[in-house]
N, CA, C and O atoms as a GROMACS GRO file, in nm:
protein
  424
    1MET      N    1  10.508  14.839   7.715
    1MET     CA    2  10.439  14.714   7.694
    1MET      C    3  10.536  14.596   7.709
    1MET      O    4  10.503  14.495   7.770
    2LYS      N    5  10.655  14.611   7.652
    2LYS     CA    6  10.754  14.505   7.661
    2LYS      C    7  10.797  14.484   7.806
    2LYS      O    8  10.826  14.371   7.846
    3LEU      N    9  10.803  14.592   7.884
    3LEU     CA   10  10.843  14.582   8.024
    3LEU      C   11  10.741  14.501   8.104
    3LEU      O   12  10.779  14.418   8.186
    4LYS      N   13  10.612  14.524   8.081
    4LYS     CA   14  10.507  14.449   8.149
    4LYS      C   15  10.516  14.301   8.112
    4LYS      O   16  10.504  14.213   8.197
    5HIS      N   17  10.537  14.276   7.985
    5HIS     CA   18  10.548  14.139   7.938
    5HIS      C   19  10.669  14.070   8.001
    5HIS      O   20  10.661  13.954   8.041
    6LEU      N   21  10.780  14.141   8.009
    6LEU     CA   22  10.901  14.087   8.069
    6LEU      C   23  10.881  14.058   8.218
    6LEU      O   24  10.921  13.952   8.267
    7LEU      N   25  10.818  14.151   8.291
    7LEU     CA   26  10.790  14.130   8.433
    7LEU      C   27  10.696  14.011   8.454
    7LEU      O   28  10.715  13.932   8.546
    8PHE      N   29  10.597  13.999   8.369
    8PHE     CA   30  10.504  13.887   8.377
    8PHE      C   31  10.578  13.755   8.356
    8PHE      O   32  10.553  13.658   8.429
    9MET      N   33  10.666  13.750   8.261
    9MET     CA   34  10.742  13.629   8.233
    9MET      C   35  10.836  13.594   8.350
    9MET      O   36  10.852  13.477   8.384
   10ILE      N   37  10.898  13.694   8.409
   10ILE     CA   38  10.988  13.671   8.521
   10ILE      C   39  10.910  13.616   8.641
   10ILE      O   40  10.953  13.520   8.704
   11CYS      N   41  10.796  13.678   8.672
   11CYS     CA   42  10.714  13.631   8.784
   11CYS      C   43  10.665  13.489   8.761
   11CYS      O   44  10.667  13.406   8.852
   12GLY      N   45  10.622  13.461   8.641
   12GLY     CA   46  10.576  13.326   8.607
   12GLY      C   47  10.687  13.224   8.621
   12GLY      O   48  10.666  13.115   8.674
   13SER      N   49  10.805  13.259   8.574
   13SER     CA   50  10.919  13.167   8.584
   13SER      C   51  10.959  13.142   8.729
   13SER      O   52  10.989  13.029   8.767
   14LEU      N   53  10.958  13.247   8.809
   14LEU     CA   54  10.994  13.232   8.950
   14LEU      C   55  10.893  13.145   9.024
   14LEU      O   56  10.930  13.064   9.109
   15SER      N   57  10.765  13.163   8.992
   15SER     CA   58  10.664  13.082   9.062
   15SER      C   59  10.679  12.934   9.025
   15SER      O   60  10.663  12.847   9.111
   16VAL      N   61  10.709  12.905   8.900
   16VAL     CA   62  10.731  12.767   8.857
   16VAL      C   63  10.858  12.712   8.921
   16VAL      O   64  10.863  12.595   8.960
   17LEU      N   65  10.958  12.796   8.932
   17LEU     CA   66  11.086  12.754   8.987
   17LEU      C   67  11.076  12.719   9.136
   17LEU      O   68  11.134  12.620   9.180
   18PHE      N   69  11.002  12.798   9.214
   18PHE     CA   70  10.998  12.780   9.359
   18PHE      C   71  10.883  12.692   9.408
   18PHE      O   72  10.881  12.657   9.526
   19THR      N   73  10.790  12.655   9.325
   19THR     CA   74  10.678  12.570   9.367
   19THR      C   75  10.725  12.435   9.421
   19THR      O   76  10.674  12.393   9.525
   20PRO      N   77  10.816  12.365   9.358
   20PRO     CA   78  10.859  12.235   9.414
   20PRO      C   79  10.920  12.247   9.553
   20PRO      O   80  10.900  12.159   9.637
   21PHE      N   81  10.992  12.355   9.580
   21PHE     CA   82  11.051  12.374   9.712
   21PHE      C   83  10.943  12.396   9.817
   21PHE      O   84  10.951  12.343   9.928
   22SER      N   85  10.844  12.472   9.781
   22SER     CA   86  10.733  12.497   9.872
   22SER      C   87  10.658  12.369   9.904
   22SER      O   88  10.625  12.345  10.020
   23MET      N   89  10.632  12.288   9.804
   23MET     CA   90  10.558  12.164   9.825
   23MET      C   91  10.641  12.064   9.905
   23MET      O   92  10.586  11.991   9.988
   24ALA      N   93  10.770  12.060   9.883
   24ALA     CA   94  10.856  11.968   9.957
   24ALA      C   95  10.857  12.003  10.106
   24ALA      O   96  10.855  11.914  10.190
   25THR      N   97  10.859  12.130  10.137
   25THR     CA   98  10.856  12.174  10.276
   25THR      C   99  10.725  12.134  10.341
   25THR      O  100  10.724  12.090  10.456
   26THR      N  101  10.614  12.150  10.270
   26THR     CA  102  10.484  12.114  10.324
   26THR      C  103  10.476  11.964  10.350
   26THR      O  104  10.425  11.923  10.455
   27GLU      N  105  10.525  11.883  10.258
   27GLU     CA  106  10.522  11.738  10.276
   27GLU      C  107  10.608  11.695  10.395
   27GLU      O  108  10.569  11.607  10.471
   28ALA      N  109  10.724  11.758  10.411
   28ALA     CA  110  10.811  11.725  10.523
   28ALA      C  111  10.745  11.762  10.655
   28ALA      O  112  10.754  11.687  10.752
   29THR      N  113  10.678  11.876  10.659
   29THR     CA  114  10.609  11.919  10.780
   29THR      C  115  10.496  11.823  10.814
   29THR      O  116  10.479  11.786  10.930
   30ASP      N  117  10.419  11.782  10.714
   30ASP     CA  118  10.310  11.687  10.736
   30ASP      C  119  10.362  11.556  10.791
   30ASP      O  120  10.304  11.500  10.884
   31GLN      N  121  10.472  11.506  10.736
   31GLN     CA  122  10.530  11.379  10.783
   31GLN      C  123  10.578  11.392  10.926
   31GLN      O  124  10.561  11.300  11.006
   32THR      N  125  10.639  11.505  10.960
   32THR     CA  126  10.686  11.528  11.096
   32THR      C  127  10.570  11.529  11.194
   32THR      O  128  10.580  11.474  11.304
   33GLN      N  129  10.458  11.590  11.155
   33GLN     CA  130  10.340  11.594  11.242
   33GLN      C  131  10.284  11.454  11.263
   33GLN      O  132  10.243  11.421  11.374
   34VAL      N  133  10.282  11.373  11.160
   34VAL     CA  134  10.232  11.236  11.171
   34VAL      C  135  10.320  11.156  11.267
   34VAL      O  136  10.269  11.083  11.351
   35GLU      N  137  10.452  11.170  11.254
   35GLU     CA  138  10.543  11.098  11.341
   35GLU      C  139  10.529  11.143  11.486
   35GLU      O  140  10.532  11.061  11.577
   36ALA      N  141  10.513  11.274  11.507
   36ALA     CA  142  10.497  11.326  11.643
   36ALA      C  143  10.369  11.273  11.706
   36ALA      O  144  10.369  11.239  11.824
   37THR      N  145  10.262  11.266  11.630
   37THR     CA  146  10.136  11.213  11.681
   37THR      C  147  10.151  11.067  11.720
   37THR      O  148  10.099  11.025  11.823
   38ALA      N  149  10.220  10.990  11.639
   38ALA     CA  150  10.239  10.848  11.669
   38ALA      C  151  10.317  10.830  11.798
   38ALA      O  152  10.288  10.739  11.876
   39VAL      N  153  10.414  10.914  11.823
   39VAL     CA  154  10.494  10.904  11.945
   39VAL      C  155  10.409  10.943  12.066
   39VAL      O  156  10.417  10.878  12.170
   40GLN      N  157  10.330  11.048  12.052
   40GLN     CA  158  10.248  11.093  12.163
   40GLN      C  159  10.134  10.996  12.193
   40GLN      O  160  10.091  10.986  12.308
   41SER      N  161  10.087  10.927  12.094
   41SER     CA  162   9.970  10.842  12.113
   41SER      C  163  10.009  10.696  12.129
   41SER      O  164   9.947  10.608  12.068
   42ASP      N  165  10.110  10.669  12.211
   42ASP     CA  166  10.149  10.531  12.234
   42ASP      C  167  10.054  10.461  12.330
   42ASP      O  168  10.066  10.340  12.351
   43LYS      N  169   9.960  10.535  12.387
   43LYS     CA  170   9.860  10.476  12.475
   43LYS      C  171   9.740  10.430  12.392
   43LYS      O  172   9.711  10.487  12.287
   44VAL      N  173   9.673  10.329  12.440
   44VAL     CA  174   9.555  10.275  12.373
   44VAL      C  175   9.432  10.350  12.424
   44VAL      O  176   9.406  10.353  12.544
   45ASN      N  177   9.357  10.409  12.333
   45ASN     CA  178   9.236  10.481  12.370
   45ASN      C  179   9.122  10.380  12.380
   45ASN      O  180   9.079  10.323  12.280
   46LEU      N  181   9.073  10.358  12.500
   46LEU     CA  182   8.968  10.259  12.523
   46LEU      C  183   8.838  10.294  12.449
   46LEU      O  184   8.758  10.205  12.420
   47ASN      N  185   8.818  10.420  12.418
   47ASN     CA  186   8.694  10.462  12.353
   47ASN      C  187   8.698  10.454  12.201
   47ASN      O  188   8.593  10.463  12.137
   48THR      N  189   8.814  10.437  12.143
   48THR     CA  190   8.822  10.434  11.996
   48THR      C  191   8.896  10.313  11.941
   48THR      O  192   8.889  10.286  11.821
   49ALA      N  193   8.966  10.241  12.025
   49ALA     CA  194   9.049  10.129  11.977
   49ALA      C  195   8.963  10.013  11.927
   49ALA      O  196   8.857   9.984  11.982
   50THR      N  197   9.012   9.950  11.823
   50THR     CA  198   8.949   9.827  11.774
   50THR      C  199   8.992   9.711  11.864
   50THR      O  200   9.083   9.725  11.945
   51ALA      N  201   8.926   9.598  11.848
   51ALA     CA  202   8.964   9.480  11.926
   51ALA      C  203   9.110   9.442  11.898
   51ALA      O  204   9.182   9.404  11.990
   52GLU      N  205   9.151   9.454  11.774
   52GLU     CA  206   9.289   9.421  11.738
   52GLU      C  207   9.388   9.516  11.806
   52GLU      O  208   9.491   9.472  11.856
   53GLN      N  209   9.356   9.645  11.808
   53GLN     CA  210   9.444   9.743  11.873
   53GLN      C  211   9.451   9.718  12.024
   53GLN      O  212   9.558   9.732  12.084
   54LEU      N  213   9.339   9.683  12.084
   54LEU     CA  214   9.338   9.652  12.227
   54LEU      C  215   9.424   9.530  12.256
   54LEU      O  216   9.501   9.529  12.353
   55GLN      N  217   9.412   9.430  12.173
   55GLN     CA  218   9.488   9.306  12.190
   55GLN      C  219   9.638   9.331  12.177
   55GLN      O  220   9.717   9.276  12.254
   56LYS      N  221   9.676   9.411  12.081
   56LYS     CA  222   9.819   9.437  12.058
   56LYS      C  223   9.878   9.535  12.160
   56LYS      O  224   9.995   9.524  12.195
   57GLY      N  225   9.798   9.630  12.206
   57GLY     CA  226   9.851   9.736  12.290
   57GLY      C  227   9.844   9.712  12.439
   57GLY      O  228   9.908   9.784  12.516
   58LEU      N  229   9.768   9.611  12.482
   58LEU     CA  230   9.751   9.588  12.625
   58LEU      C  231   9.802   9.449  12.665
   58LEU      O  232   9.788   9.353  12.590
   59VAL      N  233   9.861   9.441  12.783
   59VAL     CA  234   9.917   9.316  12.835
   59VAL      C  235   9.805   9.230  12.892
   59VAL      O  236   9.720   9.279  12.966
   60GLY      N  237   9.806   9.103  12.857
   60GLY     CA  238   9.708   9.010  12.912
   60GLY      C  239   9.571   9.017  12.846
   60GLY      O  240   9.475   8.958  12.896
   61ILE      N  241   9.561   9.088  12.736
   61ILE     CA  242   9.435   9.101  12.664
   61ILE      C  243   9.446   9.022  12.534
   61ILE      O  244   9.520   9.058  12.443
   62GLY      N  245   9.370   8.913  12.529
   62GLY     CA  246   9.365   8.832  12.407
   62GLY      C  247   9.245   8.872  12.323
   62GLY      O  248   9.180   8.974  12.349
   63ALA      N  249   9.216   8.792  12.224
   63ALA     CA  250   9.107   8.823  12.131
   63ALA      C  251   8.972   8.830  12.201
   63ALA      O  252   8.892   8.919  12.173
   64LYS      N  253   8.945   8.735  12.292
   64LYS     CA  254   8.814   8.733  12.360
   64LYS      C  255   8.795   8.853  12.452
   64LYS      O  256   8.689   8.915  12.452
   65LYS      N  257   8.897   8.886  12.529
   65LYS     CA  258   8.885   9.000  12.620
   65LYS      C  259   8.878   9.131  12.542
   65LYS      O  260   8.804   9.222  12.580
   66ALA      N  261   8.953   9.141  12.435
   66ALA     CA  262   8.948   9.261  12.352
   66ALA      C  263   8.808   9.279  12.294
   66ALA      O  264   8.754   9.389  12.292
   67GLN      N  265   8.750   9.170  12.246
   67GLN     CA  266   8.614   9.176  12.192
   67GLN      C  267   8.514   9.212  12.302
   67GLN      O  268   8.417   9.284  12.276
   68ALA      N  269   8.536   9.161  12.423
   68ALA     CA  270   8.447   9.193  12.535
   68ALA      C  271   8.453   9.342  12.568
   68ALA      O  272   8.351   9.402  12.604
   69ILE      N  273   8.571   9.402  12.558
   69ILE     CA  274   8.585   9.546  12.583
   69ILE      C  275   8.505   9.625  12.479
   69ILE      O  276   8.433   9.718  12.513
   70VAL      N  277   8.520   9.588  12.353
   70VAL     CA  278   8.448   9.657  12.246
   70VAL      C  279   8.296   9.642  12.265
   70VAL      O  280   8.222   9.739  12.249
   71GLU      N  281   8.251   9.522  12.299
   71GLU     CA  282   8.108   9.499  12.319
   71GLU      C  283   8.055   9.578  12.439
   71GLU      O  284   7.945   9.632  12.435
   72TYR      N  285   8.134   9.583  12.546
   72TYR     CA  286   8.095   9.662  12.664
   72TYR      C  287   8.079   9.809  12.625
   72TYR      O  288   7.982   9.874  12.662
   73ARG      N  289   8.175   9.859  12.550
   73ARG     CA  290   8.171   9.999  12.506
   73ARG      C  291   8.050  10.024  12.418
   73ARG      O  292   7.984  10.128  12.430
   74ASP      N  293   8.019   9.931  12.329
   74ASP     CA  294   7.902   9.946  12.241
   74ASP      C  295   7.772   9.947  12.321
   74ASP      O  296   7.678  10.019  12.286
   75GLN      N  297   7.765   9.867  12.427
   75GLN     CA  298   7.642   9.857  12.506
   75GLN      C  299   7.626   9.969  12.608
   75GLN      O  300   7.514  10.014  12.634
   76HIS      N  301   7.738  10.015  12.666
   76HIS     CA  302   7.731  10.112  12.776
   76HIS      C  303   7.778  10.252  12.739
   76HIS      O  304   7.769  10.343  12.821
   77GLY      N  305   7.825  10.271  12.620
   77GLY     CA  306   7.877  10.401  12.580
   77GLY      C  307   8.024  10.413  12.614
   77GLY      O  308   8.084  10.319  12.666
   78PRO      N  309   8.082  10.529  12.586
   78PRO     CA  310   8.226  10.546  12.608
   78PRO      C  311   8.265  10.535  12.756
   78PRO      O  312   8.186  10.567  12.845
   79PHE      N  313   8.386  10.491  12.777
   79PHE     CA  314   8.440  10.484  12.912
   79PHE      C  315   8.459  10.626  12.963
   79PHE      O  316   8.505  10.713  12.890
   80VAL      N  317   8.423  10.650  13.089
   80VAL     CA  318   8.442  10.782  13.148
   80VAL      C  319   8.557  10.783  13.249
   80VAL      O  320   8.604  10.889  13.290
   81ALA      N  321   8.602  10.664  13.289
   81ALA     CA  322   8.716  10.650  13.379
   81ALA      C  323   8.788  10.520  13.344
   81ALA      O  324   8.725  10.422  13.305
   82LEU      N  325   8.918  10.521  13.356
   82LEU     CA  326   8.996  10.401  13.325
   82LEU      C  327   8.952  10.282  13.410
   82LEU      O  328   8.948  10.168  13.362
   83GLU      N  329   8.920  10.308  13.536
   83GLU     CA  330   8.882  10.202  13.629
   83GLU      C  331   8.756  10.128  13.584
   83GLU      O  332   8.732  10.015  13.625
   84GLN      N  333   8.677  10.192  13.500
   84GLN     CA  334   8.554  10.131  13.449
   84GLN      C  335   8.585  10.004  13.369
   84GLN      O  336   8.498   9.920  13.350
   85LEU      N  337   8.708   9.991  13.323
   85LEU     CA  338   8.748   9.872  13.247
   85LEU      C  339   8.729   9.745  13.330
   85LEU      O  340   8.703   9.638  13.274
   86THR      N  341   8.742   9.755  13.461
   86THR     CA  342   8.726   9.636  13.546
   86THR      C  343   8.583   9.585  13.550
   86THR      O  344   8.558   9.476  13.601
   87GLU      N  345   8.489   9.662  13.497
   87GLU     CA  346   8.350   9.617  13.488
   87GLU      C  347   8.329   9.519  13.372
   87GLU      O  348   8.226   9.452  13.364
   88VAL      N  349   8.427   9.511  13.283
   88VAL     CA  350   8.419   9.419  13.170
   88VAL      C  351   8.449   9.278  13.221
   88VAL      O  352   8.547   9.258  13.293
   89LYS      N  353   8.366   9.183  13.183
   89LYS     CA  354   8.383   9.045  13.228
   89LYS      C  355   8.521   8.993  13.186
   89LYS      O  356   8.561   9.005  13.070
   90GLY      N  357   8.593   8.935  13.282
   90GLY     CA  358   8.724   8.878  13.254
   90GLY      C  359   8.839   8.974  13.278
   90GLY      O  360   8.955   8.936  13.264
   91ILE      N  361   8.808   9.098  13.315
   91ILE     CA  362   8.914   9.195  13.340
   91ILE      C  363   8.908   9.236  13.486
   91ILE      O  364   8.817   9.306  13.529
   92GLY      N  365   9.008   9.192  13.560
   92GLY     CA  366   9.013   9.224  13.702
   92GLY      C  367   9.118   9.330  13.732
   92GLY      O  368   9.175   9.391  13.642
   93SER      N  369   9.140   9.349  13.860
   93SER     CA  370   9.234   9.454  13.903
   93SER      C  371   9.377   9.424  13.860
   93SER      O  372   9.454   9.517  13.835
   94ALA      N  373   9.415   9.297  13.852
   94ALA     CA  374   9.552   9.264  13.812
   94ALA      C  375   9.580   9.309  13.669
   94ALA      O  376   9.683   9.370  13.641
   95ILE      N  377   9.489   9.279  13.579
   95ILE     CA  378   9.506   9.322  13.439
   95ILE      C  379   9.500   9.473  13.430
   95ILE      O  380   9.576   9.535  13.355
   96PHE      N  381   9.409   9.533  13.506
   96PHE     CA  382   9.398   9.679  13.505
   96PHE      C  383   9.530   9.743  13.549
   96PHE      O  384   9.579   9.835  13.483
   97GLU      N  385   9.588   9.695  13.659
   97GLU     CA  386   9.713   9.752  13.711
   97GLU      C  387   9.828   9.738  13.611
   97GLU      O  388   9.911   9.828  13.600
   98LYS      N  389   9.833   9.626  13.540
   98LYS     CA  390   9.939   9.605  13.441
   98LYS      C  391   9.928   9.703  13.324
   98LYS      O  392  10.027   9.734  13.259
   99ASN      N  393   9.807   9.751  13.299
   99ASN     CA  394   9.782   9.830  13.179
   99ASN      C  395   9.747   9.976  13.202
   99ASN      O  396   9.732  10.050  13.105
  100LYS      N  397   9.732  10.019  13.325
  100LYS     CA  398   9.680  10.154  13.348
  100LYS      C  399   9.767  10.264  13.286
  100LYS      O  400   9.716  10.371  13.251
  101GLU      N  401   9.896  10.241  13.273
  101GLU     CA  402   9.984  10.340  13.211
  101GLU      C  403   9.981  10.332  13.059
  101GLU      O  404  10.035  10.420  12.991
  102ARG      N  405   9.920  10.230  13.006
  102ARG     CA  406   9.913  10.210  12.860
  102ARG      C  407   9.780  10.255  12.801
  102ARG      O  408   9.762  10.250  12.680
  103MET      N  409   9.688  10.300  12.887
  103MET     CA  410   9.552  10.331  12.841
  103MET      C  411   9.520  10.479  12.858
  103MET      O  412   9.579  10.550  12.940
  104THR      N  413   9.425  10.523  12.777
  104THR     CA  414   9.370  10.658  12.789
  104THR      C  415   9.223  10.651  12.749
  104THR      O  416   9.179  10.553  12.689
  105ILE      N  417   9.148  10.754  12.783
  105ILE     CA  418   9.006  10.760  12.744
  105ILE      C  419   8.974  10.897  12.686
  105ILE      O  420   8.875  10.959  12.725
  106GLU      N  421   9.054  10.943  12.595
  106GLU     CA  422   9.036  11.075  12.533
  106GLU      C  423   8.902  11.087  12.465
  106GLU      O  424   8.871  11.192  12.408
   0.00000   0.00000   0.00000
């Protein structure tokens, strides 16, 4: 009986002892995944970006053009090709060419 009690106490102590290490590893892994996603997603997704994100992430896009992109998306549905951006009023081929490497439509 004493042996079972002793083993139970040892297992309990070890689990309490190693829990912080396990949690620290999980938190570090989560942070690494978040950072990796941020690096991979440096492109602006035309189908999910807010007007503010469009304005900050694209060259030559101010508040009015960013809002026009969002309104176009709301009226016509998600973009199916990057070139479709030129259908938005005020966005021509010059702006498209400057930004085509900065955009995605995931």
